[in-house]
N, C-alpha and C positions, 0 to 999 in steps of 0.2 A: 501724246500717249495714244497708242493704238492697241493696247492689250497684248503686247509682245507678239504682234502679228507683223510678218514681213510685208513690205509694200505690195499691194495686189493680192495678198493672201486672204482666203475666206475661212481659214482654220479657226479652231476654238479660241475664244477670248480667255487667255490664261489669267488675266487680271481678276475676272470673276471667280475662276476656279480657286486661285490661291487666296483670295479673300475668305472663301469658305473653308479652305484647308488650314489656314494659319494656326488656329487654336489647337488642332489635333495633329499637325504635321510631324512634330518631333516624336510623339508616341507611336504614330502609325509607321514611321520609317525605322525608328531606332529603339522602340520599346521592347521588342522581343529579343530572345537570346541571339538569333542570327543577326538582327539589326545592330545590336550592341557590338557583336564581333566584327561586322562589316565596318562600323564606325571606327573601331580601334585600328583595324588594318588600313583603312583609308587615311586616317590621321597620321599613322606611322609612315605611310608612303609619302604623304605631303611633307611631313617633317624632314624626311631624308632628302627629298628634292630641294628643300629650302635651307638645309643645314650649312651649305657652303656659301650662301648668299649673305651679303651685308644687310643690315636692317633698313632697307630702303623703302620708300612709300610704295604701297601695294593697293591695287584695286581688286575688290572681290565682286565679281559680276554675277547678278542673280543670286544674291547672298542668302535669300530665304530667311530662315529663323536664326541664322548666324553661327552655326556650329563650326564652320571653317573660319569665319571672321574671328571668333573667339580664339581658335588655334593660332591664327596669324598674329593677333594682338599679344597673346601669351608668349609667343616666340620673340617679341620685341619689335615687330614690324609696325610702322605707322599705317593704319588701315583706313581706307575709304570703302564703304560698302554701298552698293547700289542694288536696288530691287524695284520691282514694278508696283508693289502694293504697300500702302501704309501699314496694313495689318501684319505683314511679314516683318517689316522694319521695326514695328513696335515690339514684336517678340524678340528680335535680335538685340534691340536696345536694352530690353529687360535682362537678357542673358549676360551681356557684357557689363552692365551696371552692377549686377549681383557679384561679378568677379572682380570689380574694381578696375576694369580696363577702359581705356579711352579709344573711341572709334568715331570717325565721321560717317554719317549716314546721308544718302542722297536718294531721292525718288527719281527713277529713270527707267527708260526702255533700252534693253540690250541691243536692239537693232539701230538705235540712234543714241549712243551714250552722250551724256551732257558734259563732255570734256573736250578740250582742244587736242589737236594732233600731238602725238609724242609727249603725253603728260606724265605717264607712269613708267618706271623702270621694271615693274613687276605686275603682272595681271594673273589672277587665279579665277577660274570658274568651274564649279563642280556640281554634279547632280542636276544638270540643266540642259546640256546639248542633246541629250537623248529625246527631248520633246519634239525635235525637229528633223525633217528629212534632210538629206545631205546638201541639197541646194541652199536651204536656209541655214544649215550649219556653216556652210561656206560664207554666207553673208555675215553671220555672227562672228566667225573667226576673223573675217576681214575688218569688221568694226573694232574688235579688240586690238587687232594689229595696228589699226589707225591711231589709237590713243597710247599704244606701247612705244616707248622710246627705242631708237635704233640701238641694237645690242641688248635690249631688254629681254626678260624671261617671261614666257607664257606657259601656264600650267592648266590643262583642261582634261576632262575625262569623258568617256563614251561608253555606252552599253555595248557589250560584246555580242556580235551576231552568232558566232559559233557556240557560245555558252547557251544562248537561247535555242538554237537548233538542236543541240545534243540533248537538252532537257525539256524539249517542247511538250512532251506528253505529260510528265508530272507537273509542269508549270500550268498547263491547261486545266488539269484536274484540280489543282489547288485553287486556281482562280474561280472555277465554276462552283466548287464546294465551299470554299472559305472566303472568297473575295467579296461576298455580300453584294454583288452587282456593281461594285465600284469600277468605273470605266477608266482605264489608264491608256493614254496615247503615248506609245514609246516607239522609238526608231533605233534599230540595231546596226552597228557599224563594224566593218572589217578593218583590221589593222592596216594593211598595206594601202587600201583605198583612202583611209583616213589620213595617213602620213602624206600621201600625194596631195590631198585636198588642203592640208595645213601648209605644206611647203609651197603650194601655188599662191598662198597669201603672203609669202615673203618671210615665213617663220621656219627655220631649219630645225627639224626634230632631232633632239640629242639623246633622249632616253625614254623608255616605255616600261611601265610596270603594270602587272595585273593586280586587281583588288577583288577580294571576295569570291563568291561562287557557291551555288546552292549545294554542291557536293560536300561542302564543309559542314553541312548539317549532320552528316554521318559521324565524323570524328567529334563534333560538338556534343553529340549525345553521350560520348564517353568522357570527354575532358575538354574544358575550354583551352587549356594549355596545348593539348594536342591539335585542336582546331587552329589555334594561332600559328603554331609551327607549320602545319600543313598549308595554311593560307599564305604565309610568308614564302614558303618554298615554291608554291605555284606562281606567286607574284614575281619572283626573281628569275624564273626560268622560261623557256619557250612554251611551257605548258599553258601559260596565261592566254595564248592565242586561242586555246580550246576551252579551258575550264574556268577562267576568271569571269566574274559577273561584269566587271568593268575593266577597261585599261586606261591608265593615266599617262598622259603625254607631257613631257617637258620640251620646250623648244626655245630658240633664241632668234629674235628678229634680226634679219640681215640688213 
């Protein structure tokens, strides 16, 4: 265990951070109106990506408190969830136990997954890769590709660079006034560069969708239904390159 740090990296020890975050993680990310909207859009996109797949074993990498683990298990996939901290895994165990779902949990580092080559036909990792610059994203994707079976499906997401740039002023004001000094280390990705990075690891990108976007706060003030409709429209069109908070990529290992 090296705190989710790549070999030679001197970056923050995320193990310490997420031990402290585990108790309040769910409320801080998904407790507000926009957070709940994002989660619904995110789960909807994942469910669509998974709908045509057989219920094969799936690995949820950096599963956190297990909101995607829960979705995968509810859809009938046999799930193994791996995370860096016992605290996050404990929260995920509680979540799936309360829903009567069965999931395997493993403590492990995403830079060195504790599984043999080509173990899983499906790997999902969400709300995680934005923590890393592209060189370390490349290493993480390479490690996921290592344990992914040939012909298997990889589903991952990234924070969108253009969304951040277009809304950088209101985001800065929000963080200064309402962020309460919380330091967030995030890295923003461009779609074309990210596709090239993933395909260099032997995974051919087959589909991209946008998820969320802070501009959805405006229709959300009028109607949740309107915000959902707008979010789905943005996610399915080329607008996601500009306005979606994240983009979700599905690819197949060659």
